N, C-alpha and C positions, 0 to 999 in steps of 0.2 A: 290221667288214668281214667279208663272207661268204667262206668258203674258195675258192669258185669265182671270184669277182671278184679275190681276191688272186692266184690262180694265173694268170688272164688278164693282169693287170698285170705280173707277173713275165715272162711270155712276151713281151710287147711291149717291155719294157725290154731283154730279152736280144737281141731282134731289132734294136733300134736303138741298141745300146750304142756302136757305132763310127760312128754317123751315116752309114753306108754309104760310109765312106772306106776306101781311096782310090777316086776316081771311075773309072768305066769309061772306056776310050779313046773309046768312041762317044758318051759323055756330054759333048759339047762345051760345052753350055750350063752344065753343072755345073762343069766345069773353069774356064770363064770367070768364073763367080761366085766360085769359090774364090780366084781371084787377088785379087778385091776384098775378101774376108773376112780377118779377122785370124786368123793361125794360133793365137795364144794363146787367143783366145776360143773357138775350136773345141775346143782341148784342155781348157779348163775345163768346157765343156759335156759332154764325154765323161766326165770325172771325176765330174761331178754325177750323170750317168746311172748310173754304176757305184755311187756311194754310195747312191743311192735304191734300186737293185736289192739291194744288200747289206742295207740297212735292212729292206726288205720281206721278204727271206729270214729275217732274225732274227725279224721279227714273225710270220711263218708258223710258225717253230719254237716260238715262245712260245705261239701259239694252239694248236698241236698238243699241246704239253706240258700246257697248261691243260686241254684236253679230256680228255687221258689222266688227269690228276688228278681231274677231275670224275667221270669214269667209275669210277675206283677208289673215290673217296669215296662215290659213289652206291651202288656194290655193297656196300661196308662198311656204309653206313647202313641198307640193307635188312636185312642180317644183324643189326645192332644192334637195330633195332626189333622183329624177331622174338624176339630174346633177351629184350628188355624186356617184350614181351607175355607170353612164357612165365613170366618171373620174377613179373610182376604177377599172373598166374593162380595161381602157387604161393603168393604172399603172401596172396591172397584166400582160398585154401583153408586156409592155416595160420591166418589170422585167424578163419575160421569154426570151425575145430577148437578154437582157443583159447577163443573165445567160448562154444562149447558146453560145453567143460570147466569154464570159470568159472561158467557158469549152473548146471551140475550141482552144483558145489561149493557155490555160494550157496544153492541150494534145499536141499541136504543140511544146510548149517549152520543155515539158518532152521528146518528141521525139528527139529534138535537143540535149538536155543534154545527153540522152542515147547514141546518136551517138558520141558526144564529149568524153564521158567516154570510149566508145569502142576504139576510136582513141588513147586516152591516155594510155589505157591498151596495145594496140599494140605498141605504142612508148616506153612504159616502158619495154615491153618484148624485143623490138629491142635494147634498151639501155643496158639491162642486158646482152644480147648476145654480144653487142659491148664491154662492160666492161670485160666480160669473155675472149673475143678474145684479147682485149688489155692486160689483165693480162698475158695470155699465151704468147703473143708477148714479153711482158716485161721480163718474165722469160727466154724466148729464147734469147733475147738480153743480159741479164745478163750472161747467159751461154757463149754466144759468146764473151762478154767482158772478162770473166775469161779466156777463151781459148786464146784470143788475148793477154791478159796480160802475160800469161805463155809463149806464143810464143815470145812476145817482150822481156821477160826476157832472153830466150835462145838466141835471136838475139843479145842483148846487151852483153851477156857473150861471144859469138863468136866474136863480133866486138872488145871487149876488148882484147881477146886473140890474135886476128889478129893484132890489133894496137901494142900491146907489142911485138909480134913476128916481125913485120916490123921494129919497133925501134931497136930491138936487131940485126936484120939482117943488118940494115944500119950501126950499130955500129961495125959490124964484129963479133958479138957473136954467138955461136951456138944456134940454135932454141930450142933444148931440155931444155935449162936453163930458157926458158920463162915461163913454166907452174907454178912454185912456186910463181911467182909474180902476177898471175891472181887470182882474187877472185873466190872462189868456188861457186857452185850452191846454197848452203844454204845461202850464203851472199846475193845473189840476191833475194831469196825467203823471207827473213825477211822483206824487204820493201814491196814486193808484197803482203805478208800476212797481213801486217798492213793496206794496202789499201783495201783488201778484207774483213777482219774481223771487222775493226773499221769504215770503211766508209770514207767519205770526211774529210779532215783535219779540216775544219771549224767546223764541228759538234763535232769532238774530242776536239778541243780547248774549245768550249762552254761547253761541259760536264765536262771537267777537271777543268775548272775555278771555279766550285762549291766547290773544295777542298781548295781554298785560305783562307777562314775563319779559317780552321783548322791550317794552318801555321801561320796566324796572331795571333791566340791564343797562339801558342807555343812561338812566339817571345815576346808576352806580358808576358809570364811566365819566360822569361830570356834566352831562347834558340835563340840567335841572330846569330848563325853561318850559313854558307851556306847550301843550300839544295843539297843533293847528290842523283842523279837519276841513277838507275842501268840499265835502258833500255830506252835510248833516242829515238830509232826507227826513226820516221819521224820528231821528234823534237817538237811536238805540246805542250807537257808539259813544255819544256824549253822555248818556246816562251811565254807561259802564265806567267812563273816566270819572264822572262825578262821584259814583259810589266807591271808587278806588281812591278818592282824595287827590286826584291829579288835576292840575290846572289845565285849562283848555281855551282855545279860540276857534271860532267857526264863522264862515261867511257863506251867504247864499243870496242870489238876486231874485229868488222866488218868494214872493210875499206870503204865499200859502204855507210854504215850508217854515218861514220864520214865525208865522202865527201858530202853527202846530207845535213847534219847539217851545214857543213862549208859553203855551198852555201846559207844557211839562216842566216849566220853570227853567228852561235852558235859554242862554243868551246867544243869539246868532246875529252877526253883523249884516246889515243890508248892503251887500256889495258882491260883485262878481268874484268868484274864488281866486282866480289868477291875479286880478287887480288887487285884492286884499292881501294876497301873499307877497306881491311885489312891494306893498307898502310896509311890510314888517321890517324892523331894523335888522341888519345883518348879525348873524350869530346870536340870536335871541330866543330861538325855539329849541325845545328838547326833542321834538318829533314832528313829522308832517305825515298825515294819514289821508287816504282817499279810498272810499268804498262806493262802488257804483258811480264812478266819476271818470277814471282814465279811459274806459272803453268808449266814452262819448267824445273823446278828444281826437283830433287829427294827429298824425305823427309829428307834425311841427309843433302843435300846441302841447303835446305831451313832452317834447324836448324842452320847451320853454318852462313847463311846470317843474321838470327835474332840475333845471338850472336855478330857478327861483328857490326851490327847496334846499339845494346845496348851499346857496348864499345865506339863507335864513337860519340854517341849523347850526348849533353849537358843536364844537369838537366832541365826538362820541355820540352825536345825535343820530337818529335813524329815520329813513323814509320808508313808509309802509304803504304799498299800493296793492289792492286786491282787484283782480280782473276775472271775468267769467271764463270757464273752460270752453273747449270746442263744442261740447254738447248743448251749450246755451246759445250758440250763435243763431241769430235771427229772432230771438225772443224779445229783445229790447229794440223798439223801433227807433230810438235815438242813438243807438250804438253805431260807431264807425266800423270799418273793416278791422278785424281783430289784430292787435299788435303781437307779434311773435316774440317768444322768450329771448331769442338772440338779439332782437332789436331793443328790447327792454334793457338787457344787460349792457348793450353798447351805449345807449343813451345815458344810463346812470354812470357808467365809467367815464364817459366823456364829460359829464357834469362835474366830476371831481370826487366821486365816491370811491373809496378804496376797497371796501368789502361789499360785494354785490352777489346776490343769489336769487334764483327764481325757483320756487318750490310749490307743490300742491297744498291746498288749503281745504279744510272740511267745508262742505256746502252748508250755507245758513238755512236755506229753505227746503233742502232735499231735492233740488232740481238738477243737481250735477256738481261735479268737481270744479273748484275755482283755483286760480293761480295767484301767488303772492310774490311781489317784487319787494325784497328787503335789501336796502342799501344803507350802509353805515358810513358816517362821515369820518 
């Protein structure tokens, strides 16, 4: 309801609230009608008019209060929107400032990272060059060590010859008789080649210790005789057998090898290996081993070696022969043309071995893979 209409309605109610009673004296018709009306009904109508007027007054007050509240709320709302707009602008400015600062820090961090990566690339390149230089120096040192080893061998040979000659001279013997008692060059080279081809003795012992389970299996099968080694060299394999508590026999016609092994407390017979193996009683050995030996035999000599081993081994005994792989061909000056696995298997089976296999073996000195012939009696 509009305020003007509400005010007009109130004015009319106020004007007719008493129903124009009492009637004027001149209003004869009204007075006549009043006599016929009920007084109570007239009274109720007056009260109804008053009640309606009071209700409309309350409505007007409510409308006025409502408009005042709307006005106050509208005023406060305008102020709040302005404040919100200002705060929004401030937040936008702060966000722009923060974003600019973060971008600046990000670009600065990326620049530092790129600089560090460049430094790392330079360091890596320098390290690669240093490693290449170190590798070249290492190869040069290895060549120098090999040359010094050869020179030392010559010096030891000459010193031995000189010592023997001096002893013979002091004893009053002619000097020409000294030469047969001095070891030849090949005897010195056998130990030097073992050092060159197999590497440090500790590595050789660690590599050959892996063959102990094969000998243990042979002993469990009944072959409890000693182990015959055909090429003791520096004695690494004999040391492994001794530390494992296994009995052994070994033979070498190289006096320097025997002296070297004697210095380690190892007993080596002064005989050619095949001759010593031929003198072993039949069926008396638990195993026959050969490291750095079979590759220096001709095919015929290797066949004789296999036959002698088969005769000397007990039932359940094993023949263990280690040979160089193809990548070591040409390194040993005493080696014959390499024996192929099919020939090794054929010779072992022809000698009477029932279980024969040729399998790769771990390299002792890191110079390449080696092959193992394993033949069980």
